[in-house]
Structures are given as structure tokens and as C-alpha cells.
N, CA, C, O and the ligand as a Tripos MOL2 file, in Angstrom:
@<TRIPOS>MOLECULE
protein
  237   235    60     0     0
PROTEIN
NO_CHARGES

@<TRIPOS>ATOM
      1 N         205.1170  130.2070  153.5350 N.3       1 MET1
      2 CA        204.9440  131.1920  152.4590 C.3       1 MET1
      3 C         204.0320  130.4950  151.3400 C.2       1 MET1
      4 O         204.1560  129.2990  151.0770 O.2       1 MET1
      5 N         203.2370  131.2140  150.7900 N.am      2 VAL2
      6 CA        202.3910  130.7570  149.5760 C.3       2 VAL2
      7 C         202.5980  131.7630  148.4980 C.2       2 VAL2
      8 O         202.9050  132.9310  148.7360 O.2       2 VAL2
      9 N         202.4110  131.2450  147.2360 N.am      3 VAL3
     10 CA        202.5190  132.0850  146.1240 C.3       3 VAL3
     11 C         201.0490  132.4550  145.6380 C.2       3 VAL3
     12 O         200.2230  131.5800  145.3800 O.2       3 VAL3
     13 N         200.7950  133.7570  145.5390 N.am      4 VAL4
     14 CA        199.4530  134.1920  145.0510 C.3       4 VAL4
     15 C         199.6700  134.9950  143.7610 C.2       4 VAL4
     16 O         200.7270  135.5660  143.4930 O.2       4 VAL4
     17 N         198.5210  134.9870  142.9500 N.am      5 TYR5
     18 CA        198.5950  135.7960  141.7310 C.3       5 TYR5
     19 C         197.7030  137.0070  141.9180 C.2       5 TYR5
     20 O         196.5580  136.8690  142.3470 O.2       5 TYR5
     21 N         198.2040  138.1890  141.6040 N.am      6 CYS6
     22 CA        197.4680  139.3980  141.7040 C.3       6 CYS6
     23 C         197.1270  139.8830  140.2100 C.2       6 CYS6
     24 O         198.0000  140.2590  139.4280 O.2       6 CYS6
     25 N         195.8100  139.8320  139.9170 N.am      7 PRO7
     26 CA        195.4530  140.2310  138.5920 C.3       7 PRO7
     27 C         195.6660  141.7340  138.2620 C.2       7 PRO7
     28 O         195.7780  142.1190  137.0980 O.2       7 PRO7
     29 N         195.7170  142.5540  139.3170 N.am      8 THR8
     30 CA        195.9500  143.9070  139.0530 C.3       8 THR8
     31 C         197.3490  144.2360  138.7280 C.2       8 THR8
     32 O         197.6120  145.0560  137.8490 O.2       8 THR8
     33 N         198.2340  143.6380  139.3920 N.am      9 CYS9
     34 CA        199.7470  143.7930  139.1040 C.3       9 CYS9
     35 C         200.1330  142.8850  137.9690 C.2       9 CYS9
     36 O         201.1800  143.1020  137.3570 O.2       9 CYS9
     37 N         199.3150  141.8380  137.6390 N.am     10 ASP10
     38 CA        199.6020  140.8290  136.6290 C.3      10 ASP10
     39 C         200.9410  140.1360  137.0310 C.2      10 ASP10
     40 O         201.8320  139.9810  136.1950 O.2      10 ASP10
     41 N         201.0580  139.7620  138.1950 N.am     11 ARG11
     42 CA        202.3260  139.0250  138.6220 C.3      11 ARG11
     43 C         202.0190  138.2380  139.8460 C.2      11 ARG11
     44 O         201.0690  138.4880  140.5890 O.2      11 ARG11
     45 N         202.9160  137.2290  140.0220 N.am     12 ARG12
     46 CA        202.7730  136.3660  141.2510 C.3      12 ARG12
     47 C         203.6350  137.0450  142.2310 C.2      12 ARG12
     48 O         204.5980  137.7390  141.9050 O.2      12 ARG12
     49 N         203.2400  136.8130  143.5100 N.am     13 THR13
     50 CA        204.0070  137.3780  144.6430 C.3      13 THR13
     51 C         203.8630  136.3820  145.8490 C.2      13 THR13
     52 O         202.9070  135.6140  145.9580 O.2      13 THR13
     53 N         204.8660  136.4620  146.7160 N.am     14 LEU14
     54 CA        204.9600  135.5860  147.8540 C.3      14 LEU14
     55 C         204.1170  136.2950  148.9440 C.2      14 LEU14
     56 O         204.1670  137.5160  149.0930 O.2      14 LEU14
     57 N         203.3030  135.4430  149.7370 N.am     15 MET15
     58 CA        202.5610  135.9860  150.8320 C.3      15 MET15
     59 C         202.9190  135.1230  152.0100 C.2      15 MET15
     60 O         202.8110  133.9000  151.9290 O.2      15 MET15
     61 N         203.3370  135.7140  153.0900 N.am     16 GLY16
     62 CA        203.5790  134.9670  154.3050 C.3      16 GLY16
     63 C         202.2700  134.4080  154.9650 C.2      16 GLY16
     64 O         201.2160  135.0260  154.8240 O.2      16 GLY16
     65 N         202.3270  133.2850  155.6580 N.am     17 LEU17
     66 CA        201.1990  132.7810  156.2220 C.3      17 LEU17
     67 C         200.5120  133.7140  157.1820 C.2      17 LEU17
     68 O         199.2960  133.6540  157.3600 O.2      17 LEU17
     69 N         201.3010  134.5900  157.8100 N.am     18 ASP18
     70 CA        200.6880  135.6150  158.7300 C.3      18 ASP18
     71 C         199.9060  136.6750  158.0030 C.2      18 ASP18
     72 O         199.1650  137.4420  158.6170 O.2      18 ASP18
     73 N         200.0650  136.7230  156.6860 N.am     19 GLU19
     74 CA        199.3590  137.7150  155.8160 C.3      19 GLU19
     75 C         198.0340  137.1520  155.2790 C.2      19 GLU19
     76 O         197.1910  137.8940  154.7750 O.2      19 GLU19
     77 N         197.8680  135.8330  155.3970 N.am     20 VAL20
     78 CA        196.7030  135.1950  154.8820 C.3      20 VAL20
     79 C         195.4680  135.7580  155.7090 C.2      20 VAL20
     80 O         195.5640  135.8580  156.9320 O.2      20 VAL20
     81 N         194.4020  136.0960  155.0940 N.am     21 GLU21
     82 CA        193.2260  136.6410  155.7600 C.3      21 GLU21
     83 C         192.1280  135.5680  155.9170 C.2      21 GLU21
     84 O         191.4990  135.4180  156.9640 O.2      21 GLU21
     85 N         191.9460  134.8440  154.8190 N.am     22 TRP22
     86 CA        190.7950  133.8600  154.8410 C.3      22 TRP22
     87 C         191.3250  132.5770  154.1490 C.2      22 TRP22
     88 O         192.0470  132.6110  153.1530 O.2      22 TRP22
     89 N         190.9040  131.4360  154.7650 N.am     23 VAL23
     90 CA        191.0640  130.1550  154.1150 C.3      23 VAL23
     91 C         189.7710  129.4640  154.0860 C.2      23 VAL23
     92 O         189.1990  129.1820  155.1390 O.2      23 VAL23
     93 N         189.2560  129.1620  152.8790 N.am     24 HIS24
     94 CA        187.9040  128.5430  152.7370 C.3      24 HIS24
     95 C         188.0490  127.1510  152.1070 C.2      24 HIS24
     96 O         188.8390  126.9730  151.1800 O.2      24 HIS24
     97 N         187.3290  126.2150  152.5820 N.am     25 ASN25
     98 CA        187.1960  124.9500  151.8890 C.3      25 ASN25
     99 C         186.0140  125.0400  150.8820 C.2      25 ASN25
    100 O         184.8480  124.9980  151.2770 O.2      25 ASN25
    101 N         186.3360  125.1610  149.6130 N.am     26 LEU26
    102 CA        185.3070  125.3300  148.6180 C.3      26 LEU26
    103 C         184.6700  123.9750  148.2940 C.2      26 LEU26
    104 O         183.4630  123.9080  148.0610 O.2      26 LEU26
    105 N         185.4240  122.9430  148.2770 N.am     27 ALA27
    106 CA        184.9280  121.6130  147.9480 C.3      27 ALA27
    107 C         185.9400  120.6430  148.4800 C.2      27 ALA27
    108 O         187.0380  121.0760  148.8300 O.2      27 ALA27
    109 N         185.6650  119.3870  148.5690 N.am     28 PRO28
    110 CA        186.7060  118.4470  149.0450 C.3      28 PRO28
    111 C         187.9780  118.5170  148.1950 C.2      28 PRO28
    112 O         187.9390  118.2730  146.9890 O.2      28 PRO28
    113 N         189.0820  118.8460  148.8190 N.am     29 GLY29
    114 CA        190.3400  118.9200  148.1300 C.3      29 GLY29
    115 C         190.6470  120.2110  147.4140 C.2      29 GLY29
    116 O         191.6560  120.3380  146.7210 O.2      29 GLY29
    117 N         189.6770  121.2500  147.6100 N.am     30 VAL30
    118 CA        189.8040  122.5470  146.9230 C.3      30 VAL30
    119 C         189.8250  123.6330  148.0080 C.2      30 VAL30
    120 O         188.8060  123.7840  148.6820 O.2      30 VAL30
    121 N         190.8740  124.3820  148.2260 N.am     31 ILE31
    122 CA        190.9710  125.3550  149.2660 C.3      31 ILE31
    123 C         191.2970  126.6990  148.5750 C.2      31 ILE31
    124 O         192.1560  126.7860  147.6970 O.2      31 ILE31
    125 N         190.5350  127.7820  149.0380 N.am     32 SER32
    126 CA        190.7670  129.1290  148.5770 C.3      32 SER32
    127 C         191.5200  129.9220  149.7720 C.2      32 SER32
    128 O         191.0710  129.9630  150.9180 O.2      32 SER32
    129 N         192.6640  130.5180  149.3810 N.am     33 VAL33
    130 CA        193.4010  131.3160  150.2620 C.3      33 VAL33
    131 C         193.3640  132.7520  149.8370 C.2      33 VAL33
    132 O         193.7620  133.0310  148.7060 O.2      33 VAL33
    133 N         192.8980  133.7400  150.6850 N.am     34 SER34
    134 CA        192.7450  135.1120  150.3500 C.3      34 SER34
    135 C         193.6660  135.9670  151.1680 C.2      34 SER34
    136 O         193.9150  135.7170  152.3480 O.2      34 SER34
    137 N         194.1570  136.9720  150.5150 N.am     35 GLY35
    138 CA        195.0410  137.9350  151.1770 C.3      35 GLY35
    139 C         195.2170  139.1540  150.2230 C.2      35 GLY35
    140 O         194.3870  139.4300  149.3570 O.2      35 GLY35
    141 N         196.3630  139.8680  150.4450 N.am     36 HIS36
    142 CA        196.6160  141.0690  149.6770 C.3      36 HIS36
    143 C         198.0350  141.0050  149.2170 C.2      36 HIS36
    144 O         198.9040  140.5380  149.9520 O.2      36 HIS36
    145 N         198.2870  141.4490  148.0560 N.am     37 CYS37
    146 CA        199.6370  141.5150  147.4040 C.3      37 CYS37
    147 C         200.3580  142.6620  148.1250 C.2      37 CYS37
    148 O         199.7230  143.4080  148.8700 O.2      37 CYS37
    149 N         201.6740  142.8140  147.9150 N.am     38 PRO38
    150 CA        202.4620  143.8920  148.5740 C.3      38 PRO38
    151 C         201.8070  145.3120  148.2580 C.2      38 PRO38
    152 O         201.9080  146.2230  149.0800 O.2      38 PRO38
    153 N         201.1320  145.4780  147.0490 N.am     39 GLN39
    154 CA        200.6380  146.7460  146.7200 C.3      39 GLN39
    155 C         199.2810  146.9870  147.3020 C.2      39 GLN39
    156 O         198.7190  148.0680  147.1250 O.2      39 GLN39
    157 N         198.7170  145.9880  148.0110 N.am     40 GLY40
    158 CA        197.4160  146.1550  148.6740 C.3      40 GLY40
    159 C         196.2700  145.6560  147.8580 C.2      40 GLY40
    160 O         195.1260  145.8630  148.2640 O.2      40 GLY40
    161 N         196.4790  145.0250  146.7560 N.am     41 HIS41
    162 CA        195.3330  144.5570  145.8990 C.3      41 HIS41
    163 C         194.9170  143.1310  146.4440 C.2      41 HIS41
    164 O         195.7580  142.3490  146.8840 O.2      41 HIS41
    165 N         193.6360  142.8570  146.3890 N.am     42 PRO42
    166 CA        193.1820  141.5000  146.7240 C.3      42 PRO42
    167 C         193.7880  140.4960  145.8440 C.2      42 PRO42
    168 O         193.8870  140.6950  144.6330 O.2      42 PRO42
    169 N         194.2230  139.3520  146.4500 N.am     43 ALA43
    170 CA        194.8600  138.2690  145.6900 C.3      43 ALA43
    171 C         194.3720  136.9560  146.2570 C.2      43 ALA43
    172 O         194.2940  136.8050  147.4760 O.2      43 ALA43
    173 N         194.0420  136.0080  145.4080 N.am     44 VAL44
    174 CA        193.4700  134.7130  145.8130 C.3      44 VAL44
    175 C         194.3290  133.5500  145.2480 C.2      44 VAL44
    176 O         194.8360  133.6310  144.1300 O.2      44 VAL44
    177 N         194.4670  132.5490  145.9880 N.am     45 LEU45
    178 CA        195.1480  131.3960  145.6110 C.3      45 LEU45
    179 C         194.1590  130.1990  145.8160 C.2      45 LEU45
    180 O         193.5120  130.0300  146.8490 O.2      45 LEU45
    181 N         194.1170  129.3840  144.7100 N.am     46 LEU46
    182 CA        193.3500  128.1630  144.9010 C.3      46 LEU46
    183 C         194.3180  126.9890  145.0270 C.2      46 LEU46
    184 O         195.2040  126.8420  144.1850 O.2      46 LEU46
    185 N         194.1780  126.1660  146.0350 N.am     47 THR47
    186 CA        195.1250  125.0560  146.2760 C.3      47 THR47
    187 C         194.3910  123.9010  146.8990 C.2      47 THR47
    188 O         193.1630  123.9470  146.9700 O.2      47 THR47
    189 N         195.0400  122.9040  147.3400 N.am     48 GLY48
    190 CA        194.4460  121.7190  148.0000 C.3      48 GLY48
    191 C         194.7980  120.4550  147.3210 C.2      48 GLY48
    192 O         195.4510  120.4520  146.2780 O.2      48 GLY48
    193 N         194.3750  119.3890  147.8960 N.am     49 ALA49
    194 CA        194.6940  118.0480  147.4560 C.3      49 ALA49
    195 C         194.2570  117.8590  146.0440 C.2      49 ALA49
    196 O         195.0150  117.2630  145.2780 O.2      49 ALA49
    197 N         193.0840  118.3170  145.6180 N.am     50 ALA50
    198 CA        192.6500  118.1400  144.2820 C.3      50 ALA50
    199 C         193.4930  118.6350  143.2340 C.2      50 ALA50
    200 O         193.5870  118.0530  142.1540 O.2      50 ALA50
    201 N         194.2120  119.8670  143.5610 N.am     51 PHE51
    202 CA        195.1460  120.4100  142.5840 C.3      51 PHE51
    203 C         196.4100  119.6240  142.5160 C.2      51 PHE51
    204 O         196.9960  119.4820  141.4420 O.2      51 PHE51
    205 N         196.8800  119.0720  143.7070 N.am     52 TYR52
    206 CA        198.1120  118.3060  143.5600 C.3      52 TYR52
    207 C         197.8930  117.0500  142.8180 C.2      52 TYR52
    208 O         198.7940  116.5710  142.1290 O.2      52 TYR52
    209 N         196.6940  116.4770  142.9340 N.am     53 ARG53
    210 CA        196.4020  115.2940  142.1530 C.3      53 ARG53
    211 C         196.4760  115.5740  140.6930 C.2      53 ARG53
    212 O         197.0780  114.8110  139.9380 O.2      53 ARG53
    213 N         195.8450  116.7060  140.2590 N.am     54 VAL54
    214 CA        195.8470  117.0970  138.9300 C.3      54 VAL54
    215 C         197.2930  117.3850  138.3530 C.2      54 VAL54
    216 O         197.6360  116.9940  137.2370 O.2      54 VAL54
    217 N         198.1240  118.1140  139.2230 N.am     55 CYS55
    218 CA        199.3060  118.6850  138.7230 C.3      55 CYS55
    219 C         200.4750  117.6450  138.9170 C.2      55 CYS55
    220 O         201.5220  117.8140  138.2910 O.2      55 CYS55
    221 N         200.3270  116.6050  139.7440 N.am     56 ARG56
    222 CA        201.4770  115.7110  139.9500 C.3      56 ARG56
    223 C         201.7000  114.9030  138.6730 C.2      56 ARG56
    224 O         200.7650  114.3900  138.0590 O.2      56 ARG56
    225 N         203.0260  114.8090  138.2870 N.am     57 PRO57
    226 CA        203.3660  114.0130  137.1160 C.3      57 PRO57
    227 C         203.0340  112.6320  137.2500 C.2      57 PRO57
    228 O         203.1040  112.1140  138.3640 O.2      57 PRO57
    229 N         202.6580  111.9280  136.1880 N.am     58 ILE58
    230 CA        202.2780  110.5680  136.1820 C.3      58 ILE58
    231 C         203.4870  109.7280  136.2310 C.2      58 ILE58
    232 O         204.3060  109.8610  135.3210 O.2      58 ILE58
    233 N         203.7160  108.8410  137.2180 N.am     59 PRO59
    234 CA        204.9710  107.9820  137.3350 C.3      59 PRO59
    235 C         205.1010  107.0880  136.2530 C.2      59 PRO59
    236 O         206.0630  106.3230  136.1960 O.2      59 PRO59
    237 ZN        198.7310  143.7570  143.2230 Zn       60 ZN60
@<TRIPOS>BOND
     1     1     2 1
     2     2     3 1
     3     3     4 2
     4     3     5 am
     5     5     6 1
     6     6     7 1
     7     7     8 2
     8     7     9 am
     9     9    10 1
    10    10    11 1
    11    11    12 2
    12    11    13 am
    13    13    14 1
    14    14    15 1
    15    15    16 2
    16    15    17 am
    17    17    18 1
    18    18    19 1
    19    19    20 2
    20    19    21 am
    21    21    22 1
    22    22    23 1
    23    23    24 2
    24    23    25 am
    25    25    26 1
    26    26    27 1
    27    27    28 2
    28    27    29 am
    29    29    30 1
    30    30    31 1
    31    31    32 2
    32    31    33 am
    33    33    34 1
    34    34    35 1
    35    35    36 2
    36    35    37 am
    37    37    38 1
    38    38    39 1
    39    39    40 2
    40    39    41 am
    41    41    42 1
    42    42    43 1
    43    43    44 2
    44    43    45 am
    45    45    46 1
    46    46    47 1
    47    47    48 2
    48    47    49 am
    49    49    50 1
    50    50    51 1
    51    51    52 2
    52    51    53 am
    53    53    54 1
    54    54    55 1
    55    55    56 2
    56    55    57 am
    57    57    58 1
    58    58    59 1
    59    59    60 2
    60    59    61 am
    61    61    62 1
    62    62    63 1
    63    63    64 2
    64    63    65 am
    65    65    66 1
    66    66    67 1
    67    67    68 2
    68    67    69 am
    69    69    70 1
    70    70    71 1
    71    71    72 2
    72    71    73 am
    73    73    74 1
    74    74    75 1
    75    75    76 2
    76    75    77 am
    77    77    78 1
    78    78    79 1
    79    79    80 2
    80    79    81 am
    81    81    82 1
    82    82    83 1
    83    83    84 2
    84    83    85 am
    85    85    86 1
    86    86    87 1
    87    87    88 2
    88    87    89 am
    89    89    90 1
    90    90    91 1
    91    91    92 2
    92    91    93 am
    93    93    94 1
    94    94    95 1
    95    95    96 2
    96    95    97 am
    97    97    98 1
    98    98    99 1
    99    99   100 2
   100    99   101 am
   101   101   102 1
   102   102   103 1
   103   103   104 2
   104   103   105 am
   105   105   106 1
   106   106   107 1
   107   107   108 2
   108   107   109 am
   109   109   110 1
   110   110   111 1
   111   111   112 2
   112   111   113 am
   113   113   114 1
   114   114   115 1
   115   115   116 2
   116   115   117 am
   117   117   118 1
   118   118   119 1
   119   119   120 2
   120   119   121 am
   121   121   122 1
   122   122   123 1
   123   123   124 2
   124   123   125 am
   125   125   126 1
   126   126   127 1
   127   127   128 2
   128   127   129 am
   129   129   130 1
   130   130   131 1
   131   131   132 2
   132   131   133 am
   133   133   134 1
   134   134   135 1
   135   135   136 2
   136   135   137 am
   137   137   138 1
   138   138   139 1
   139   139   140 2
   140   139   141 am
   141   141   142 1
   142   142   143 1
   143   143   144 2
   144   143   145 am
   145   145   146 1
   146   146   147 1
   147   147   148 2
   148   147   149 am
   149   149   150 1
   150   150   151 1
   151   151   152 2
   152   151   153 am
   153   153   154 1
   154   154   155 1
   155   155   156 2
   156   155   157 am
   157   157   158 1
   158   158   159 1
   159   159   160 2
   160   159   161 am
   161   161   162 1
   162   162   163 1
   163   163   164 2
   164   163   165 am
   165   165   166 1
   166   166   167 1
   167   167   168 2
   168   167   169 am
   169   169   170 1
   170   170   171 1
   171   171   172 2
   172   171   173 am
   173   173   174 1
   174   174   175 1
   175   175   176 2
   176   175   177 am
   177   177   178 1
   178   178   179 1
   179   179   180 2
   180   179   181 am
   181   181   182 1
   182   182   183 1
   183   183   184 2
   184   183   185 am
   185   185   186 1
   186   186   187 1
   187   187   188 2
   188   187   189 am
   189   189   190 1
   190   190   191 1
   191   191   192 2
   192   191   193 am
   193   193   194 1
   194   194   195 1
   195   195   196 2
   196   195   197 am
   197   197   198 1
   198   198   199 1
   199   199   200 2
   200   199   201 am
   201   201   202 1
   202   202   203 1
   203   203   204 2
   204   203   205 am
   205   205   206 1
   206   206   207 1
   207   207   208 2
   208   207   209 am
   209   209   210 1
   210   210   211 1
   211   211   212 2
   212   211   213 am
   213   213   214 1
   214   214   215 1
   215   215   216 2
   216   215   217 am
   217   217   218 1
   218   218   219 1
   219   219   220 2
   220   219   221 am
   221   221   222 1
   222   222   223 1
   223   223   224 2
   224   223   225 am
   225   225   226 1
   226   226   227 1
   227   227   228 2
   228   227   229 am
   229   229   230 1
   230   230   231 1
   231   231   232 2
   232   231   233 am
   233   233   234 1
   234   234   235 1
   235   235   236 2
@<TRIPOS>SUBSTRUCTURE
     1 MET1         2 RESIDUE 1 A MET
     2 VAL2         6 RESIDUE 1 A VAL
     3 VAL3        10 RESIDUE 1 A VAL
     4 VAL4        14 RESIDUE 1 A VAL
     5 TYR5        18 RESIDUE 1 A TYR
     6 CYS6        22 RESIDUE 1 A CYS
     7 PRO7        26 RESIDUE 1 A PRO
     8 THR8        30 RESIDUE 1 A THR
     9 CYS9        34 RESIDUE 1 A CYS
    10 ASP10       38 RESIDUE 1 A ASP
    11 ARG11       42 RESIDUE 1 A ARG
    12 ARG12       46 RESIDUE 1 A ARG
    13 THR13       50 RESIDUE 1 A THR
    14 LEU14       54 RESIDUE 1 A LEU
    15 MET15       58 RESIDUE 1 A MET
    16 GLY16       62 RESIDUE 1 A GLY
    17 LEU17       66 RESIDUE 1 A LEU
    18 ASP18       70 RESIDUE 1 A ASP
    19 GLU19       74 RESIDUE 1 A GLU
    20 VAL20       78 RESIDUE 1 A VAL
    21 GLU21       82 RESIDUE 1 A GLU
    22 TRP22       86 RESIDUE 1 A TRP
    23 VAL23       90 RESIDUE 1 A VAL
    24 HIS24       94 RESIDUE 1 A HIS
    25 ASN25       98 RESIDUE 1 A ASN
    26 LEU26      102 RESIDUE 1 A LEU
    27 ALA27      106 RESIDUE 1 A ALA
    28 PRO28      110 RESIDUE 1 A PRO
    29 GLY29      114 RESIDUE 1 A GLY
    30 VAL30      118 RESIDUE 1 A VAL
    31 ILE31      122 RESIDUE 1 A ILE
    32 SER32      126 RESIDUE 1 A SER
    33 VAL33      130 RESIDUE 1 A VAL
    34 SER34      134 RESIDUE 1 A SER
    35 GLY35      138 RESIDUE 1 A GLY
    36 HIS36      142 RESIDUE 1 A HIS
    37 CYS37      146 RESIDUE 1 A CYS
    38 PRO38      150 RESIDUE 1 A PRO
    39 GLN39      154 RESIDUE 1 A GLN
    40 GLY40      158 RESIDUE 1 A GLY
    41 HIS41      162 RESIDUE 1 A HIS
    42 PRO42      166 RESIDUE 1 A PRO
    43 ALA43      170 RESIDUE 1 A ALA
    44 VAL44      174 RESIDUE 1 A VAL
    45 LEU45      178 RESIDUE 1 A LEU
    46 LEU46      182 RESIDUE 1 A LEU
    47 THR47      186 RESIDUE 1 A THR
    48 GLY48      190 RESIDUE 1 A GLY
    49 ALA49      194 RESIDUE 1 A ALA
    50 ALA50      198 RESIDUE 1 A ALA
    51 PHE51      202 RESIDUE 1 A PHE
    52 TYR52      206 RESIDUE 1 A TYR
    53 ARG53      210 RESIDUE 1 A ARG
    54 VAL54      214 RESIDUE 1 A VAL
    55 CYS55      218 RESIDUE 1 A CYS
    56 ARG56      222 RESIDUE 1 A ARG
    57 PRO57      226 RESIDUE 1 A PRO
    58 ILE58      230 RESIDUE 1 A ILE
    59 PRO59      234 RESIDUE 1 A PRO
    60 ZN60       237 GROUP 0 **** ****
């Protein structure tokens, strides 16, 4: 499961991996995951190693 944000519903929602339509490597460590929210709106998630490096707390 991945969490995606739908700007139309203005909420985050869970998307199963079988609902993912596209996965694009935008840049090294940056991955775009595309699908639809439960209401059918297009929703996109940006993830990848680059985001984890940014978001990981400094030890
Ligand atoms: Zn939606």
C-alpha cells in the first residue's frame, strides 16, 4: 500500500499496489507513482531514495 494525495478531495488516501498505474523514474532517487483515488480523481505520489534521505532524522 502507498499513501497518495488527491488535490481534488484535498485528502490523503491509501492506494493498493495493484491500483498503481504508472511508476516513473524522474531522476536518480526520485520516483513518481500515479493512480486514482477512491473517487476516481488522478493522484500522484513522489517518493524514492532522495526523499528518504531528506526526510530521515539526523542521528
Ligand atoms: Zn479524489
